[in-house]
C-alpha positions in Angstrom: 12.9 18.4 -11.5 12.1 17.4 -8.8 11.1 20.1 -6.1 14.3 20.3 -3.7 11.7 21.1 -0.2 8.3 20.7 1.0 4.9 22.3 0.8 3.9 24.3 3.2 0.4 25.0 4.2 -1.4 27.1 7.0 -5.2 24.8 7.2 -4.7 21.6 5.3 -2.6 19.8 3.1 -2.9 16.4 0.8 -0.3 14.2 -0.4 -1.1 11.9 -2.7 0.7 10.2 -6.3 -1.4 11.9 -8.8 -2.4 15.9 -8.7 -6.1 15.4 -9.6 -6.9 13.1 -6.5 -4.5 15.4 -4.3 -6.5 18.1 -5.8 -10.0 16.6 -5.0 -8.4 16.1 -1.4 -7.9 19.7 -0.6 -11.2 21.2 -2.4 -13.3 19.3 0.5 -10.8 20.7 3.1 -11.5 24.1 1.4 -15.4 23.5 1.5 -15.0 22.8 5.4 -14.7 19.3 5.4 -12.7 17.3 7.4 -9.4 15.1 7.0 -11.6 12.0 6.8 -13.9 13.9 4.3 -11.2 14.3 2.3 -9.0 11.0 2.8 -12.5 9.5 1.1 -11.8 11.9 -1.8 -8.3 11.1 -2.2 -9.2 7.4 -2.1 -12.0 7.6 -4.7 -10.1 9.6 -7.3 -6.8 7.4 -6.8 -9.4 4.9 -8.1 -10.1 6.3 -11.2 -7.3 8.5 -12.1 -4.6 5.4 -11.1 -6.7 2.6 -11.3 -3.3 0.4 -12.9 -2.3 0.6 -9.2 -5.0 0.9 -7.0 -9.6 0.9 -7.5 -12.4 -0.3 -6.0 -12.2 -4.0 -6.3 -8.7 -3.4 -4.1 -8.0 -3.5 -0.6 -6.9 -0.4 1.8 -5.7 -0.4 5.3 -5.8 3.4 6.9 -4.7 4.7 10.4 -7.3 7.5 11.7 -6.0 11.1 13.9 -8.7 12.4 15.2 -8.2 14.3 18.4 -5.8 12.9 20.6 -7.7 9.4 19.6 -5.8 7.1 16.6 -7.7 4.4 15.0 -6.4 1.6 12.4 -8.9 0.2 9.2 -7.6 -2.8 8.1 -10.0 -3.2 4.6 -8.3 -6.3 3.5 -10.2 -9.1 2.6 -10.8 -12.9 3.5 -10.3 -15.6 1.0 -13.7 -17.3 -0.7 -15.2 -20.0 1.1 -14.5 -22.0 -2.2 -11.1 -21.2 -2.4 -9.2 -24.4 -1.0 -6.0 -26.0 -1.5 -7.9 -29.0 -2.7 -9.2 -27.3 -5.1 -6.1 -25.7 -6.6 -4.5 -29.7 -6.4 -7.4 -30.8 -7.9 -6.6 -28.2 -11.6 -2.8 -29.5 -11.4 -2.2 -26.3 -9.9 1.3 -25.8 -7.6 1.3 -22.4 -6.7 -1.9 -20.0 -6.9 -1.8 -17.9 -10.5 -1.0 -14.3 -10.6 -3.8 -13.8 -13.0 -6.7 -14.3 -14.3 -10.1 -15.7 -12.3 -7.9 -17.9 -9.9 -6.1 -15.4 -8.5 -9.1 -12.8 -7.4 -10.0 -15.5 -4.4 -10.1 -12.8 -1.8 -12.9 -10.3 -1.4 -12.4 -6.8 -2.3 -12.2 -4.7 1.0 -11.5 -0.6 -0.4 -15.5 0.0 -0.5 -15.9 -1.5 3.5 -13.1 0.7 4.6 -14.4 3.8 3.6 -18.2 2.4 5.4 -15.5 2.4 8.8 -14.3 6.1 7.8 -17.8 7.0 7.1 -18.9 7.8 10.8 -16.0 10.1 11.4 -17.2 12.3 8.0 -19.1 15.9 8.0 -20.4 15.8 4.3 -22.1 13.0 2.3 -20.7 10.3 0.8 -22.5 11.6 -2.9 -20.6 14.7 -2.5 -17.3 13.1 -1.7 -17.9 10.6 -4.8 -19.3 12.9 -7.3 -15.5 14.5 -8.4 -14.5 11.1 -9.1 -17.7 10.4 -10.8 -17.2 13.3 -13.2 -13.4 12.1 -13.5 -14.5 8.8 -15.0 -17.5 9.8 -16.9 -16.1 12.8 -18.7 -12.6 10.9 -19.1 -8.9 11.5 -17.7 -5.6 12.5 -20.1 -3.5 9.5 -19.4 0.2 10.1 -18.6 3.0 8.8 -19.9 3.5 6.6 -16.5 -0.2 4.7 -17.0 0.5 4.1 -21.0 3.3 2.2 -19.7 2.0 -0.1 -17.1 -0.3 -0.4 -20.2 2.6 -1.8 -22.1 4.1 -3.7 -19.2 0.6 -5.4 -18.6 0.1 -6.8 -22.5 -0.5 -10.1 -21.2 -3.6 -9.1 -19.7 -4.8 -8.4 -23.1 -6.7 -11.9 -23.2 -9.4 -10.8 -20.6 -12.1 -9.2 -22.9 -13.3 -7.2 -20.1 -9.9 -5.3 -19.4 -9.1 -4.7 -23.4 -12.4 -3.4 -23.3 -11.7 -0.9 -20.6 -7.4 -0.3 -21.0 -7.3 -0.7 -24.7 -10.8 0.5 -26.5 -10.0 0.8 -29.8 -7.7 -2.5 -29.8 -4.7 -0.6 -29.7 -2.6 0.7 -26.7 -3.5 4.6 -26.0 -1.1 7.3 -26.7 -0.1 9.6 -23.9 -3.0 12.4 -23.7 -5.9 10.4 -24.8 -8.4 10.4 -22.8 -9.2 7.4 -20.9 -13.8 7.6 -20.4 -14.7 4.9 -18.0 -18.3 4.7 -18.2 -19.0 1.8 -16.0 -16.7 2.7 -13.4 -18.9 6.1 -13.1 -22.2 4.4 -13.1 -20.7 1.9 -9.8 -19.5 4.6 -8.0 -22.8 6.1 -8.5 -24.0 3.6 -6.9 -21.7 3.7 -3.8 -22.9 7.6 -3.7 -27.0 6.6 -4.0 -27.6 3.1 -2.6 -23.9 3.5 0.3 -21.7 1.1 0.9 -24.4 -1.9 1.1 -24.5 -2.0 -2.6 -21.1 -3.4 -2.5 -21.8 -6.0 -0.1 -25.5 -7.1 -0.5 -27.0 -4.8 -3.7 -26.8 -4.6 -7.6 -23.5 -4.1 -6.8 -22.7 -6.6 -5.3 -24.9 -8.5 -7.7 -22.8 -7.8 -10.7 -19.2 -8.6 -9.1 -20.4 -12.0 -8.1 -21.9 -13.0 -11.7 -19.2 -11.1 -13.3 -16.6 -13.0 -11.4 -18.7 -16.4 -11.8 -18.7 -15.8 -15.5 -14.8 -15.9 -15.7 -14.4 -18.4 -13.9 -13.7 -17.2 -10.3 -14.8 -18.1 -7.3 -15.9 -15.6 -5.1 -19.5 -15.9 -4.1 -22.3 -13.5 -2.4 -22.0 -15.1 0.6 -18.3 -13.9 0.8 -19.1 -10.7 0.0 -21.9 -10.1 2.5 -20.1 -12.3 5.4 -16.8 -9.6 4.6 -16.2 -6.9 7.4 -12.7 -4.2 8.3 -11.1 -5.0 11.9 -11.4 -1.3 13.5 -8.9 -1.6 16.2 -5.8 -0.1 18.0 -2.4 0.2 15.9 0.6 -1.7 17.0 3.4 0.9 18.0 6.8 1.3 19.9 8.8 4.0 20.8 11.6 5.0 18.6 13.9 7.6 20.3 11.6 9.4 22.1 8.8 9.2 19.0 6.1 7.2 18.9 5.7 5.3 15.7 2.5 3.7 15.1 1.9 1.1 12.2 -0.7 -1.3 10.7 -1.2 -4.3 12.3 -0.9 -8.0 11.1 -1.9 -9.6 8.9 0.1 -6.4 7.3 3.8 -6.5 7.4 4.3 -3.1 9.3 5.1 -5.1 12.6 8.3 -5.4 10.9 9.0 -1.6 10.7 8.6 -1.1 14.8 10.9 -4.8 15.3 13.4 -3.2 12.9 13.4 0.5 14.6 13.5 -1.4 17.8 16.7 -2.8 16.8 18.5 0.3 15.5 17.8 2.2 18.9 20.8 -0.1 20.0 22.9 1.8 17.3 23.6 5.8 17.7 23.0 6.8 14.3 22.6 10.3 14.6 26.1 10.5 16.2 28.1 8.2 13.9 30.9 9.9 12.4 31.4 8.1 9.0 28.4 9.2 7.7 25.6 7.4 5.4 27.7 4.1 4.2 28.1 3.4 7.8 24.3 3.8 8.9 23.5 2.0 5.2 25.5 -1.1 6.8 24.1 -1.3 9.9 20.2 -1.1 8.3 20.8 -3.8 5.5 22.4 -5.9 8.2 19.5 -5.3 10.5 16.5 -5.7 8.1 17.5 -9.2 7.2 17.1 -9.7 10.9 13.8 -7.5 10.6 12.7 -9.5 7.7 13.4 -12.9 9.1 11.5 -12.9 11.6 8.4 -11.3 8.9 9.0 -14.4 7.2 8.2 -16.6 10.7 5.5 -14.8 12.2 3.9 -12.4 10.5 0.1 -13.4 9.0 -3.5 -13.3 9.6 -3.7 -13.5 13.6 -7.1 -15.1 13.4 -4.8 -18.0 12.4 -1.5 -17.7 12.9 -0.9 -16.2 16.4 1.1 -13.1 16.6 3.8 -13.5 19.6 3.3 -11.5 22.3 6.6 -10.1 22.7 7.5 -9.3 18.9 7.8 -5.7 19.6 9.8 -6.0 23.0 13.2 -4.4 23.3 14.4 -7.3 24.2 13.0 -9.3 21.8 15.0 -6.9 19.5 18.0 -7.5 21.4 18.3 -10.6 21.5 17.3 -11.1 17.8 20.8 -8.7 17.1 22.6 -11.2 19.1 21.3 -14.3 17.6 23.6 -15.8 14.9 22.8 -15.2 11.1 20.7 -17.5 9.1 22.4 -19.9 7.1 19.5 -20.8 4.9 20.9 -21.0 1.4 20.1 -18.0 -0.6 17.8 -18.8 -3.8 17.5 -16.4 -6.9 13.9 -15.7 -6.9 12.6 -12.5 -5.5 10.2 -10.6 -6.9 10.2 -6.9 -7.9 6.3 -6.6 -8.1 3.4 -4.7 -6.6 1.7 -2.0 -8.2 0.0 0.5 -4.9 -0.9 4.5 -4.1 -0.1 5.7 -0.7 -1.4 9.2 0.6 -1.7 11.4 3.4 -3.2 14.2 4.8 -3.0 16.5 7.7 -4.9 19.7 9.0 -3.2 22.6 11.4 -5.0 20.7 14.6 -2.9 18.0 14.3 -5.8 15.4 12.4 -4.4 13.7 9.9 -5.3 9.8 8.0 -2.4 7.9 6.6 -3.9 6.0 4.2 -3.0 3.2 1.2 -4.8 1.5 -1.6 -3.8 -1.5 -4.1 -4.7 -3.9 -6.7 -1.4 -5.6 -5.6 0.2 -6.8 -8.6 -0.2 -3.8 -11.7 -4.7 -4.3 -12.9 -4.7 -7.3 -9.9 -6.4 -10.0 -11.5 -7.1 -8.8 -15.1 -10.9 -9.8 -14.6 -13.0 -6.9 -14.9 -16.8 -8.0 -14.2 -19.1 -6.9 -16.9 -20.7 -3.7 -16.3 -18.4 -2.6 -12.9 -15.8 -0.9 -14.9 -13.0 -1.7 -12.1 -11.0 -4.9 -11.7 -10.9 -7.7 -9.2 -7.5 -7.4 -7.1 -5.0 -10.3 -7.0 -3.8 -10.1 -3.4 -4.9 -13.3 -2.7 -1.8 -15.5 -5.3 0.3 -14.0 -2.2 -1.5 -17.4 -0.4 1.0 -20.6 -0.2 -0.3 -23.8 -1.3 1.8 -25.7 0.9 -0.3 -27.0 3.9 2.8 -26.1 6.1 3.3 -22.5 6.0 1.9 -19.9 8.0 0.5 -18.2 4.7 -1.0 -21.2 3.4 -4.7 -20.5 1.4 -7.8 -21.0 3.8 -11.1 -19.9 3.3 -11.9 -16.9 4.9 -7.9 -16.2 6.0 -6.6 -13.0 5.2 -3.3 -13.7 3.2 0.2 -12.1 4.3 -0.6 -8.3 3.5 2.7 -5.6 2.2 0.1 -2.8 2.4 1.4 -1.1 5.4 1.0 2.7 6.7 2.8 4.9 9.3 2.0 8.0 11.6 4.1 9.4 14.6 3.7 11.4 17.4 6.3 13.1 19.5 4.8 14.8 23.0 1.3 13.4 22.4 1.7 16.2 19.2 1.1 14.3 15.8 4.4 14.5 13.7 4.6 13.2 10.3 2.2 10.8 8.3 4.4 8.6 5.8 3.7 5.4 3.5 4.8 4.5 0.1 4.1 1.6 -2.0 6.7 -0.8 -3.2 5.2 -4.4 -2.4 7.8 -6.0 0.1 10.1 -3.7 0.0 7.5 -1.1 1.8 9.0 -1.3 5.5 12.7 -1.0 3.7 11.5 2.7 2.4 9.6 3.5 5.6 12.8 2.9 7.6 15.1 4.7 5.4 12.7 7.7 5.5 12.4 7.6 9.2 15.8 7.5 10.0 16.5 10.1 7.8 13.9 12.4 9.4 14.5 11.5 12.8 18.1 10.6 13.4 19.8 12.6 10.4 17.3 15.5 10.5 16.4 15.6 7.3 14.3 17.8 5.9 10.8 16.2 4.5 11.2 16.4 0.4 15.0 16.0 0.7 14.6 12.8 2.8 12.3 11.4 0.0 14.6 12.3 -2.8 17.6 11.0 -1.1 18.5 8.0 -3.6 17.7 4.2 -1.3 18.7 1.1 -1.9 16.0 -1.9 -1.6 16.3 -5.6 -1.4 13.7 -7.1 -3.0 12.3 -10.7 -1.6 8.6 -11.8 -0.7 8.1 -14.2 2.7 8.7 -17.2 1.0 12.4 -17.0 0.0 15.9 -15.7 1.4 16.4 -12.6 -1.4 19.5 -12.9 -3.4 20.3 -9.1 -4.5 20.5 -5.4 -3.7 19.5 -2.4 -5.3 21.2 0.7 -5.5 19.5 3.6 -6.9 22.5 6.4 -8.6 24.0 8.5 -5.7 24.3 5.6 -3.2 27.8 3.5 -3.3 27.5 -0.4 -1.8 30.2 -0.7 0.9 32.5 -3.9 1.1 30.9 -5.1 4.1 27.3 -6.1 2.4 26.9 -10.0 2.6 28.7 -11.8 0.3 25.4 -14.2 -0.9 24.3 -10.7 -2.3 24.0 -9.9 -5.9 24.9 -5.6 -6.4 22.7 -4.2 -8.6 22.3 -0.5 -10.0 19.4 1.4 -10.8 19.7 4.4 -13.2 18.7 7.7 -11.4 15.5 7.5 -9.1 13.5 4.5 -9.8 10.1 3.3 -9.2 11.2 -0.1 -8.2 12.8 1.7 -5.0 9.0 2.9 -4.0 6.6 6.1 -4.5 6.5 8.0 -0.8 4.5 10.8 0.0 4.3 12.0 3.5 2.6 15.1 5.5 4.9 16.6 8.5 3.7 18.8 11.5 7.3 20.1 13.1 7.4 23.9 12.4 4.2 24.5 10.8 2.5 22.5 8.6 4.5 20.8 5.3 3.8 17.7 2.8 6.2 15.8 0.2 5.7 13.8 -3.0 7.9 11.4 -4.6 9.6 12.2 -7.9 9.9 8.4 -8.8 6.0 9.0 -9.5 3.6 11.5 -10.3 3.3 12.4 -6.9 2.1 16.0 -5.6 1.1 18.3 -2.6 -2.0 20.5 -2.4 -2.0 22.7 0.4 -5.2 24.9 2.1 
């Protein structure tokens, strides 16, 4: 049975999508480490115990609050120098493959993001990685959901490195069996001993490049050498007296802020007819916010982000604009594997962090000797030269990852986020309105059923999905196909959150194997 109330703690709290990762972070807090120390330990543990969803070969975004300062770390990678539209056209491809060597075309940014966190740490990197190295070497018991992820990824068995790692006996592992990852332990130990640099300009980098080339991939040593994270202040808006911070483009999170700005035109807390009326408002405003997402969000180094996108007046004009008459297409996708975690302490310091392989197990390419899968985030690029998210060397793709953090009267109020690919803003806004407008208790807000409208930036969505407990209204767009999900579904995201009002509390999503550990 899912928890009915949030976990409360006195000194610190970790909410992640796996109990072992939450424990790693909490152990660091118990040893006197700060929230950033705990974040690296939690992040590394997830790279071992949930490497079907994230890993050393993936990307990450984080919001870090220490004292009164809030920093955003964009740990997403750029396209390789050799990754050009011409190359794909010469090979007769009309789209970037979602799997295989031609899908792993952006530099993995997670490890570099750790490097940006390190200056704020109080503990040594080697100590923070030690539990994860142990998990990788001695093994982790596979739960049902992990085994199911291997089953649904059976198309990857053609990639030898993936098959050896996740099907070591040439068969689907059983629930409860131990997954030992010696090569991953070695890679983590190299990072612990040699520092972050080994991943981008050292022995581990050499293994990544040679293994990628052997598979037919495009990443060269120069691509790794030239990679850097972006560290800056996050974007934000005021929503009914709460300052909401989100990760900047190329992250899609500006969608959340625009959407909240439109919702300020409605008195959601005062609506007497309840959730069905609120649901209609949320769906209608979602469609308008997502239309702007599809037009304007991308890599700001290549496509300037509109300076008025987050203005209240922009939102008011958007609400008055006519409905988009573009025809709907039935090619929405419900893929995307990611993991989010939140960490906070009693002083209000916190980390809101999300990391991903993109699609489950990423590209399927495991460079020999590394023990981790390279992500396939680059397959979100378009080969249409006229599209703002068209593939170009050194360009960051439109990124579904987004993390949120809130303040009220200068004090930390929450850190929250979710996996779910393109639907992440939808889950965030449903949670935020339930917490801030409907005043639901944190765990209750996460447990409550959700609706989702899947779809990338390349199509108008044609379906809306409802979890059990939600009733579709008659006011939905007539073009929508109404779909029902049984119970609470992973398709509706895995959300975690930490809340700072009336003490410190945390909540994890019953849709996943999430767990909250307090100290």
